[in-house]
All heavy atoms as an XYZ file, in Angstrom:
766
protein
N      27.700     44.178    -20.216
C      28.102     44.551    -18.855
C      26.826     45.135    -18.183
O      26.215     46.025    -18.703
C      29.227     45.534    -18.895
C      29.738     45.897    -17.528
S      31.054     47.161    -17.457
C      32.297     46.583    -18.531
N      26.533     44.640    -16.974
C      25.374     45.168    -16.266
C      25.642     46.505    -15.608
O      26.794     46.962    -15.552
C      24.860     44.115    -15.265
C      25.821     43.818    -14.131
O      26.719     44.618    -13.881
N      25.675     42.682    -13.501
N      24.619     47.095    -15.075
C      24.735     48.447    -14.466
C      25.652     48.417    -13.268
O      26.454     49.351    -13.079
C      23.324     48.933    -14.053
C      23.400     50.252    -13.353
C      22.397     49.011    -15.244
N      25.613     47.342    -12.484
C      26.471     47.234    -11.307
C      27.957     47.283    -11.687
O      28.728     48.029    -11.126
C      26.134     45.920    -10.562
C      26.861     45.714     -9.285
C      27.845     44.784     -9.063
C      26.714     46.399     -8.053
N      28.293     44.878     -7.770
C      27.608     45.835     -7.136
C      25.875     47.437     -7.637
C      27.671     46.299     -5.802
C      25.947     47.860     -6.321
C      26.844     47.296     -5.410
N      28.329     46.494    -12.661
C      29.744     46.480    -13.122
C      30.133     47.789    -13.771
O      31.256     48.243    -13.632
C      29.971     45.308    -14.057
C      29.962     43.974    -13.331
O      30.240     43.916    -12.147
N      29.608     42.938    -14.041
N      29.218     48.410    -14.515
C      29.496     49.708    -15.128
C      29.805     50.739    -14.032
O      30.725     51.554    -14.167
C      28.326     50.198    -15.980
C      28.236     49.530    -17.311
C      27.078     50.129    -18.111
C      26.919     49.440    -19.422
N      25.788     49.984    -20.199
N      28.980     50.724    -12.983
C      29.175     51.672    -11.884
C      30.558     51.478    -11.274
O      31.294     52.440    -11.064
C      28.112     51.521    -10.799
C      28.421     52.303     -9.570
C      28.280     53.681     -9.522
C      28.928     51.677     -8.444
C      28.595     54.424     -8.408
C      29.240     52.400     -7.293
C      29.077     53.759     -7.279
N      30.952     50.217    -10.964
C      32.213     49.990    -10.307
C      33.411     50.291    -11.220
O      34.441     50.781    -10.755
C      32.280     48.561     -9.724
C      31.475     48.494     -8.485
C      30.277     47.853     -8.329
C      31.719     49.156     -7.256
N      29.782     48.076     -7.086
C      30.643     48.865     -6.395
C      32.728     49.951     -6.786
C      30.555     49.338     -5.070
C      32.665     50.440     -5.464
C      31.597     50.157     -4.650
N      33.255     50.054    -12.501
C      34.336     50.439    -13.421
C      34.487     51.957    -13.443
O      35.595     52.483    -13.416
C      34.046     49.948    -14.829
C      34.298     48.463    -14.961
O      35.061     47.890    -14.198
N      33.643     47.838    -15.904
N      33.354     52.681    -13.467
C      33.405     54.159    -13.426
C      34.019     54.644    -12.124
O      34.880     55.484    -12.106
C      31.988     54.720    -13.569
C      31.911     56.173    -13.377
C      32.192     57.151    -14.284
C      31.579     56.835    -12.150
N      32.018     58.364    -13.683
C      31.659     58.236    -12.387
C      31.188     56.403    -10.886
C      31.356     59.180    -11.421
C      30.940     57.319     -9.935
C      31.035     58.701    -10.195
N      33.588     54.011    -11.011
C      34.072     54.436     -9.649
C      35.587     54.190     -9.514
O      36.270     55.032     -8.941
C      33.307     53.675     -8.580
C      33.623     54.185     -7.211
C      33.090     55.376     -6.743
C      34.502     53.495     -6.362
C      33.378     55.862     -5.470
C      34.822     53.986     -5.113
C      34.255     55.145     -4.676
O      34.561     55.629     -3.434
N      36.049     53.041     -9.994
C      37.489     52.764     -9.915
C      38.296     53.800    -10.671
O      39.444     54.112    -10.269
C      37.794     51.376    -10.440
C      37.317     50.292     -9.458
C      37.417     48.869    -10.042
O      37.801     48.741    -11.244
O      37.034     47.954     -9.330
N      37.767     54.356    -11.708
C      38.478     55.401    -12.460
C      38.448     56.744    -11.717
O      39.185     57.661    -12.064
C      37.890     55.570    -13.868
C      38.138     54.359    -14.726
O      39.178     53.693    -14.599
N      37.256     54.055    -15.631
N      37.580     56.876    -10.764
C      37.386     58.162    -10.036
C      37.886     58.088     -8.581
O      37.532     58.932     -7.785
C      35.931     58.579    -10.031
C      35.256     58.604    -11.393
C      35.846     59.678    -12.260
C      35.093     59.699    -13.585
N      35.844     60.237    -14.655
N      38.656     57.060     -8.226
C      39.058     56.872     -6.813
C      39.862     58.059     -6.296
O      39.686     58.467     -5.155
C      39.840     55.558     -6.629
C      38.820     54.417     -6.536
C      40.732     55.575     -5.421
C      39.385     53.112     -6.164
N      40.696     58.673     -7.092
C      41.467     59.830     -6.623
C      40.516     60.946     -6.158
O      40.725     61.567     -5.106
C      42.403     60.352     -7.706
C      43.254     61.567     -7.308
C      44.110     61.233     -6.094
C      44.085     62.011     -8.468
N      39.451     61.189     -6.916
C      38.476     62.189     -6.511
C      37.819     61.841     -5.223
O      37.552     62.695     -4.375
N      37.552     60.557     -5.000
C      36.953     60.090     -3.752
C      37.884     60.356     -2.591
O      37.439     60.761     -1.506
C      36.621     58.613     -3.829
O      35.677     58.375     -4.816
N      39.153     60.100     -2.782
C      40.115     60.330     -1.712
C      40.231     61.832     -1.389
O      40.356     62.206     -0.216
C      41.494     59.710     -2.095
C      41.346     58.203     -2.110
C      42.559     60.139     -1.122
C      42.551     57.463     -2.668
N      40.127     62.668     -2.387
C      40.150     64.115     -2.172
C      38.932     64.517     -1.333
O      39.051     65.335     -0.400
C      40.204     64.884     -3.498
C      39.952     66.365     -3.325
C      41.533     64.652     -4.184
N      37.788     63.974     -1.655
C      36.561     64.282     -0.877
C      36.748     63.830      0.570
O      36.407     64.606      1.507
C      35.330     63.589     -1.490
C      34.992     64.263     -2.827
C      34.126     63.628     -0.556
C      33.955     63.520     -3.647
N      37.298     62.664      0.818
C      37.537     62.203      2.151
C      38.501     63.130      2.881
O      38.279     63.477      4.045
C      38.089     60.773      2.152
C      37.028     59.781      1.675
C      38.580     60.359      3.532
C      37.510     58.400      1.412
N      39.544     63.553      2.202
C      40.521     64.474      2.841
C      39.861     65.811      3.255
O      40.090     66.305      4.340
C      41.685     64.726      1.900
N      39.024     66.355      2.360
C      38.332     67.608      2.685
C      37.450     67.427      3.909
O      37.440     68.260      4.801
C      37.532     68.104      1.460
C      38.507     68.568      0.356
C      36.573     69.224      1.843
C      37.844     68.820     -0.972
N      36.719     66.318      3.941
C      35.839     66.074      5.066
C      36.639     65.955      6.366
O      36.250     66.480      7.403
C      34.995     64.825      4.825
C      33.951     65.099      3.713
C      34.288     64.352      6.100
C      33.193     63.891      3.246
N      37.798     65.304      6.284
C      38.634     65.168      7.483
C      39.198     66.512      7.938
O      39.303     66.783      9.138
C      39.750     64.152      7.242
C      39.267     62.746      6.985
C      38.288     62.244      8.015
O      38.500     62.380      9.218
N      37.181     61.670      7.565
N      39.547     67.378      6.985
C      40.041     68.736      7.350
C      38.944     69.559      7.996
O      39.202     70.362      8.882
C      40.625     69.447      6.147
C      41.921     68.861      5.674
C      42.126     68.626      4.339
C      42.942     68.563      6.569
C      43.350     68.082      3.891
C      44.161     68.033      6.136
C      44.337     67.791      4.798
N      37.691     69.382      7.535
C      36.576     70.070      8.154
C      36.389     69.620      9.588
O      35.853     70.384     10.422
C      35.300     69.865      7.325
C      35.421     70.558      5.968
C      34.065     70.336      8.034
C      34.285     70.203      4.986
N      36.812     68.449      9.908
C      36.650     67.927     11.247
C      37.502     68.653     12.285
O      37.168     68.641     13.489
C      37.014     66.424     11.305
C      36.042     65.533     10.572
C      34.642     65.593     11.166
O      34.464     65.602     12.383
N      33.646     65.667     10.303
N      38.578     69.295     11.861
C      39.481     69.980     12.834
C      38.743     71.047     13.636
O      38.779     71.035     14.869
C      40.730     70.510     12.110
C      41.549     71.331     13.046
C      41.552     69.375     11.530
N      38.047     72.007     12.999
C      37.320     72.997     13.812
C      36.248     72.342     14.684
O      36.020     72.786     15.821
C      36.689     73.925     12.795
C      37.303     73.642     11.505
C      37.943     72.309     11.568
N      35.654     71.271     14.183
C      34.638     70.572     14.961
C      35.252     69.971     16.205
O      34.648     70.043     17.293
C      34.000     69.456     14.124
C      33.117     68.554     14.892
N      31.900     68.935     15.364
C      33.284     67.282     15.263
C      31.344     67.941     16.016
N      32.164     66.931     15.994
N      36.456     69.370     16.091
C      37.121     68.808     17.272
C      37.460     69.856     18.302
O      37.324     69.660     19.516
C      38.350     68.026     16.850
C      38.027     66.735     16.106
S      39.448     65.727     15.743
C      40.450     66.796     14.699
N      37.915     71.028     17.812
C      38.244     72.116     18.738
C      36.987     72.584     19.454
O      36.957     72.821     20.658
C      38.926     73.282     17.968
C      39.110     74.488     18.868
C      40.261     72.827     17.413
N      35.904     72.723     18.679
C      34.616     73.155     19.253
C      34.123     72.148     20.272
O      33.669     72.516     21.359
C      33.605     73.316     18.108
C      32.182     73.497     18.522
C      31.631     74.686     18.937
C      31.173     72.544     18.548
N      30.291     74.487     19.206
C      29.996     73.182     18.978
C      31.116     71.197     18.256
C      28.780     72.513     19.162
C      29.914     70.516     18.387
C      28.753     71.198     18.841
N      34.258     70.854     19.949
C      33.810     69.789     20.856
C      34.649     69.778     22.143
O      34.127     69.627     23.241
C      33.900     68.438     20.183
C      33.095     67.385     20.855
O      32.215     67.674     21.635
N      33.428     66.154     20.590
N      35.940     69.989     22.015
C      36.799     70.085     23.212
C      36.426     71.281     24.050
O      36.416     71.215     25.290
C      38.277     70.171     22.790
N      36.088     72.383     23.398
C      35.656     73.593     24.141
C      34.371     73.312     24.916
O      34.232     73.769     26.054
C      35.430     74.740     23.128
C      35.199     76.058     23.804
O      36.006     76.398     24.695
O      34.207     76.725     23.412
N      33.461     72.530     24.340
C      32.239     72.171     25.070
C      32.593     71.299     26.266
O      32.092     71.517     27.375
C      31.229     71.470     24.133
C      30.590     72.490     23.200
C      30.157     70.743     24.928
C      29.622     71.902     22.228
N      33.413     70.269     26.056
C      33.804     69.344     27.118
C      34.514     70.063     28.268
O      34.295     69.729     29.434
C      34.632     68.193     26.585
C      33.918     67.311     25.623
S      32.558     66.522     26.505
C      31.683     65.799     25.179
N      35.354     70.998     27.937
C      36.114     71.708     28.969
C      35.337     72.893     29.526
O      35.789     73.537     30.457
C      37.467     72.204     28.392
C      38.420     71.118     27.908
C      39.595     71.736     27.234
C      38.858     70.267     29.102
N      34.179     73.169     28.928
C      33.304     74.263     29.319
C      34.042     75.605     29.366
O      33.806     76.433     30.254
C      32.658     73.950     30.646
C      31.752     72.737     30.629
C      31.097     72.408     31.950
O      31.367     73.099     32.965
O      30.314     71.447     31.958
N      34.913     75.831     28.394
C      35.667     77.050     28.328
C      34.837     78.176     27.720
O      35.003     79.348     28.114
C      36.950     76.864     27.499
N      33.955     77.872     26.783
C      33.095     78.889     26.207
C      33.793     79.827     25.221
O      33.265     80.897     24.899
N      34.994     79.471     24.758
C      35.715     80.318     23.829
C      35.092     80.245     22.456
O      34.920     81.277     21.763
C      37.208     79.927     23.790
C      37.848     80.144     25.145
C      37.958     80.711     22.708
C      39.222     79.557     25.304
N      34.780     79.015     22.014
C      34.149     78.829     20.692
C      32.693     78.395     20.802
O      31.822     78.878     20.111
C      34.937     77.779     19.889
C      36.390     78.211     19.680
C      34.285     77.492     18.557
C      37.284     77.147     19.124
N      32.456     77.485     21.725
C      31.118     76.956     21.874
C      30.192     77.948     22.609
O      30.649     78.751     23.405
C      31.140     75.614     22.646
O      31.611     75.857     23.972
N      28.944     77.846     22.289
C      27.890     78.664     22.889
C      28.090     80.146     22.693
O      27.615     80.972     23.484
C      27.793     78.317     24.386
C      27.392     76.851     24.585
C      27.229     76.507     26.043
N      26.916     75.102     26.184
C      27.780     74.156     26.568
N      28.989     74.524     26.909
N      27.406     72.916     26.653
N      28.876     80.544     21.670
C      29.027     81.941     21.337
C      27.794     82.404     20.555
O      27.234     83.457     20.818
C      30.324     82.188     20.519
C      30.385     83.605     19.997
C      31.526     81.840     21.358
N      27.415     81.569     19.560
C      26.228     81.886     18.765
C      25.582     80.570     18.375
O      26.262     79.641     17.944
C      26.626     82.676     17.532
C      25.497     83.348     16.857
N      24.668     82.685     15.986
C      25.036     84.641     16.920
C      23.739     83.532     15.562
N      23.944     84.713     16.099
N      24.266     80.462     18.460
C      23.622     79.168     18.135
C      23.829     78.676     16.709
O      23.891     77.489     16.430
C      22.134     79.418     18.409
C      21.987     80.812     18.849
C      23.322     81.440     18.936
N      23.942     79.600     15.750
C      24.140     79.191     14.361
C      25.517     78.567     14.172
O      25.662     77.547     13.494
C      23.932     80.393     13.401
C      22.447     80.801     13.441
C      24.358     80.038     11.977
C      22.113     82.024     12.636
N      26.524     79.179     14.815
C      27.876     78.576     14.742
C      27.898     77.203     15.369
O      28.430     76.237     14.812
C      28.913     79.485     15.443
C      29.061     80.819     14.675
C      30.285     78.777     15.554
C      29.884     81.840     15.410
N      27.215     77.074     16.530
C      27.108     75.756     17.167
C      26.401     74.752     16.272
O      26.816     73.595     16.179
C      26.375     75.867     18.500
C      27.220     76.475     19.603
O      28.450     76.578     19.433
O      26.657     76.887     20.620
N      25.363     75.204     15.575
C      24.602     74.307     14.715
C      25.453     73.797     13.552
O      25.442     72.624     13.250
C      23.366     75.014     14.187
C      22.479     74.148     13.364
C      21.575     73.226     13.802
C      22.421     74.104     11.923
N      20.982     72.622     12.728
C      21.454     73.133     11.563
C      23.077     74.791     10.918
C      21.150     72.828     10.269
C      22.817     74.481      9.617
C      21.835     73.525      9.298
N      26.244     74.687     12.940
C      27.116     74.287     11.847
C      28.239     73.361     12.345
O      28.503     72.342     11.674
C      27.738     75.503     11.141
C      26.849     76.144     10.127
C      26.407     77.417     10.304
C      26.472     75.447      8.990
C      25.592     78.012      9.360
C      25.642     76.013      8.059
C      25.200     77.319      8.233
N      28.850     73.690     13.449
C      29.925     72.820     13.939
C      29.394     71.481     14.443
O      30.083     70.467     14.308
C      30.690     73.556     15.034
C      31.545     74.725     14.523
C      32.114     75.523     15.669
C      32.656     74.223     13.652
N      28.182     71.433     14.956
C      27.590     70.165     15.335
C      27.212     69.355     14.072
O      27.414     68.150     14.010
C      26.346     70.365     16.185
C      25.628     69.083     16.521
C      26.124     68.223     17.473
C      24.427     68.759     15.875
C      25.498     67.038     17.786
C      23.788     67.578     16.137
C      24.315     66.746     17.126
O      23.690     65.552     17.377
N      26.731     70.064     13.046
C      26.330     69.405     11.818
C      27.442     68.757     11.039
O      27.184     67.907     10.171
N      28.673     69.136     11.344
C      29.813     68.537     10.671
C      29.832     67.031     10.926
O      30.287     66.260     10.079
C      31.127     69.202     11.126
C      32.336     68.445     10.698
C      31.197     70.620     10.576
N      29.300     66.586     12.061
C      29.254     65.145     12.312
C      28.479     64.402     11.239
O      28.803     63.257     10.911
C      28.573     64.891     13.674
C      29.571     64.948     14.818
O      30.799     64.840     14.539
O      29.143     65.075     15.971
N      27.465     65.014     10.710
C      26.670     64.346      9.685
C      27.433     64.179      8.395
O      27.142     63.253      7.611
C      25.361     65.158      9.444
C      24.486     65.303     10.693
C      23.305     66.171     10.388
C      24.034     63.964     11.224
N      28.395     65.061      8.118
C      29.214     64.958      6.902
C      30.078     63.704      6.956
O      30.424     63.130      5.939
C      30.062     66.214      6.749
C      29.181     67.402      6.483
C      31.075     66.046      5.583
C      29.944     68.734      6.411
N      30.387     63.216      8.176
C      31.203     62.013      8.323
C      30.554     60.799      7.671
O      31.229     59.870      7.236
C      31.451     61.711      9.779
C      32.384     62.682     10.457
C      32.548     62.374     11.963
O      31.922     61.418     12.449
O      33.293     63.105     12.594
N      29.230     60.796      7.549
C      28.533     59.688      6.933
C      29.000     59.492      5.514
O      29.248     58.390      5.052
C      27.003     59.913      7.004
C      26.541     59.925      8.428
C      26.236     58.862      6.184
C      25.119     60.430      8.630
N      29.183     60.593      4.788
C      29.680     60.521      3.396
C      31.069     59.887      3.380
O      31.374     59.035      2.533
C      29.709     61.944      2.769
C      28.302     62.511      2.687
C      30.373     61.895      1.388
C      28.240     63.992      2.351
N      31.910     60.286      4.301
C      33.299     59.769      4.358
C      33.273     58.303      4.663
O      34.034     57.509      4.041
C      34.063     60.559      5.423
O      35.373     60.115      5.502
N      32.449     57.877      5.614
C      32.380     56.451      5.952
C      31.939     55.617      4.776
O      32.497     54.575      4.476
C      31.455     56.261      7.185
C      32.112     56.874      8.432
C      31.116     54.796      7.414
C      31.153     57.046      9.606
N      30.895     56.077      4.092
C      30.381     55.345      2.890
C      31.470     55.297      1.805
O      31.682     54.257      1.205
C      29.105     55.999      2.377
C      27.959     55.788      3.386
C      28.723     55.453      0.993
C      26.721     56.602      3.076
N      32.138     56.419      1.606
C      33.180     56.518      0.582
C      34.331     55.555      0.869
O      34.810     54.860     -0.030
C      33.658     57.943      0.503
C      34.141     58.308     -0.875
O      34.320     57.479     -1.742
N      34.327     59.585     -1.076
N      34.757     55.489      2.133
C      35.850     54.560      2.476
C      35.381     53.129      2.247
O      36.154     52.306      1.729
C      36.305     54.766      3.947
C      37.171     53.650      4.428
C      37.023     56.119      4.061
N      34.164     52.815      2.588
C      33.634     51.461      2.353
C      33.627     51.109      0.872
O      33.979     49.994      0.471
N      33.256     52.095      0.042
C      33.235     51.827     -1.393
C      34.636     51.621     -1.950
O      34.867     50.777     -2.803
C      32.533     52.999     -2.096
C      31.040     53.056     -1.836
S      30.244     54.520     -2.495
C      30.325     54.217     -4.232
N      35.588     52.406     -1.461
C      36.996     52.241     -1.907
C      37.508     50.878     -1.496
O      38.145     50.177     -2.288
C      37.877     53.376     -1.337
C      37.536     54.710     -2.047
C      39.369     53.022     -1.547
C      38.205     55.906     -1.426
N      37.206     50.464     -0.244
C      37.662     49.173      0.228
C      37.048     48.041     -0.641
O      37.736     47.117     -1.034
C      37.310     48.948      1.689
C      38.136     49.824      2.625
S      37.608     49.802      4.336
C      37.401     48.098      4.690
N      35.751     48.145     -0.940
C      35.101     47.140     -1.732
C      35.718     47.079     -3.142
O      36.010     45.998     -3.689
C      33.605     47.442     -1.865
C      32.871     46.484     -2.750
C      32.471     45.239     -2.318
C      32.583     46.851     -4.080
C      31.815     44.374     -3.155
C      31.920     45.974     -4.938
C      31.526     44.727     -4.479
O      30.895     43.875     -5.299
N      35.975     48.261     -3.698
C      36.573     48.340     -5.020
C      37.958     47.670     -5.066
O      38.285     46.925     -5.990
C      36.649     49.776     -5.484
O      37.297     49.879     -6.701
N      38.751     47.969     -4.044
C      40.123     47.397     -3.999
C      40.081     45.911     -3.792
O      40.872     45.154     -4.417
C      40.922     48.097     -2.914
C      41.291     49.551     -3.165
C      41.944     50.180     -1.964
C      42.113     49.712     -4.405
N      39.179     45.417     -2.933
C      39.068     43.988     -2.727
C      38.621     43.281     -3.985
O      39.137     42.242     -4.360
C      38.075     43.689     -1.552
C      38.718     44.123     -0.216
C      37.684     42.231     -1.506
C      37.746     44.128      0.961
N      37.624     43.879     -4.645
C      37.149     43.282     -5.904
C      38.250     43.245     -6.958
O      38.428     42.268     -7.678
C      35.991     44.181     -6.430
C      35.309     43.665     -7.622
C      34.145     44.591     -7.956
C      34.079     44.671     -9.476
N      33.646     45.836    -10.030
N      39.030     44.322     -7.033
C      40.141     44.353     -7.988
C      41.213     43.319     -7.671
O      41.734     42.643     -8.543
C      40.736     45.759     -7.983
C      41.632     46.044     -9.159
C      41.974     47.525     -9.153
C      42.570     47.924    -10.519
N      42.805     49.316    -10.615
N      41.555     43.142     -6.373
C      42.539     42.166     -5.993
C      42.083     40.744     -6.322
O      42.869     39.887     -6.772
C      42.861     42.254     -4.493
C      43.775     43.373     -4.186
C      44.244     43.310     -2.754
N      45.066     44.476     -2.445
C      45.443     44.781     -1.252
N      45.030     44.081     -0.188
N      46.191     45.856     -1.038
N      40.800     40.452     -6.056
C      40.271     39.143     -6.376
C      40.348     38.862     -7.884
O      40.681     37.776     -8.319
C      38.848     38.993     -5.885
C      38.781     38.822     -4.408
C      37.384     38.587     -3.947
N      37.312     38.420     -2.505
C      36.213     38.322     -1.826
N      35.027     38.416     -2.449
N      36.254     38.168     -0.527
N      40.024     39.895     -8.652
C      40.084     39.731    -10.144
C      41.535     39.509    -10.579
O      41.821     38.677    -11.456
C      39.517     40.958    -10.814
N      42.489     40.235     -9.959
C      43.904     40.054    -10.304
C      44.368     38.667     -9.942
O      45.129     38.028    -10.674
C      44.740     41.108     -9.600
C      44.573     42.482    -10.154
O      43.966     42.618    -11.275
O      44.989     43.454     -9.501
N      43.920     38.113     -8.754
C      44.312     36.795     -8.359
C      43.749     35.760     -9.346
O      44.470     34.784     -9.684
C      43.830     36.475     -6.938
C      44.664     37.115     -5.871
C      44.166     36.735     -4.481
C      44.955     37.406     -3.412
N      44.472     37.052     -2.077
N      42.523     35.897     -9.740
C      41.911     34.977    -10.715
C      42.675     35.025    -12.026
O      42.933     34.025    -12.679
C      40.444     35.298    -10.956
C      39.568     34.860     -9.831
C      38.102     35.174    -10.198
C      37.188     34.750     -9.069
N      35.768     35.092     -9.397
N      43.047     36.215    -12.421
C      43.786     36.423    -13.701
C      45.149     35.743    -13.618
O      45.605     35.128    -14.580
C      43.930     37.904    -14.003
C      44.506     38.202    -15.363
C      43.544     37.856    -16.446
O      42.341     37.715    -16.243
N      44.043     37.676    -17.655
N      45.837     35.901    -12.476
C      47.178     35.307    -12.371
C      47.135     33.781    -12.279
O      48.058     33.114    -12.717
C      47.917     35.898    -11.136
O      47.280     35.503     -9.947
N      46.042     33.235    -11.730
C      45.898     31.762    -11.674
C      45.663     31.206    -13.056
O      46.062     30.070    -13.347
C      44.767     31.365    -10.750
C      45.132     31.528     -9.287
C      43.961     31.090     -8.385
C      44.308     31.296     -6.935
N      43.209     30.914     -6.068
N      45.001     31.969    -13.925
C      44.672     31.497    -15.256
C      45.925     31.510    -16.131
O      46.030     30.745    -17.090
C      43.594     32.339    -15.908
C      42.236     32.152    -15.260
S      41.073     33.163    -16.128
C      39.573     32.542    -15.460
N      46.869     32.390    -15.839
C      48.080     32.497    -16.664
C      49.086     31.506    -16.223
O      49.609     30.724    -16.006
C      48.695     33.895    -16.590
C      47.775     34.917    -17.239
O      47.010     34.577    -18.129
N      47.824     36.126    -16.775
């Protein structure tokens, strides 16, 4: 078995952990959305209170990259598994 297949076999066994990571990232997005709405409405309740808080809440957008990659990997894994199952059922 090559390295590529070893990785995907390992990843398929860890999909639940991947989904937990995605869920955590999505929950982190809630304060970011409130902060972003505060900026758009120019209310100033959360945004522009302190530059460090703004930096952290803005930086949450970068965490989405992990979630996007993770979802892509899960989709690839599921598609690969379905294709293998279809090949297996045709052989039987």
